[in-house]
C-alpha positions, 0 to 999 in steps of 0.5 A: 243413252249414258255410257256404262262405266263397265263392260257387259261382261265386267258386270256379269263377272262382279254379279257372280262374285256377290252369288259366290257368296262374297261380302258385298261391301268387299266387292264394291270396294274392290271394283270402285262402285257403290253398294247402291249401284250393286244393288240397282 
């Protein structure tokens, strides 16, 4: 299995930012991920 670039706690924190109402594009830019990865 491929090793994830982010830890589970980092992923949870990124998703909580999205739930808090921040724009997905801004979150992706801050963390260096694509918007497609975020929606996956």
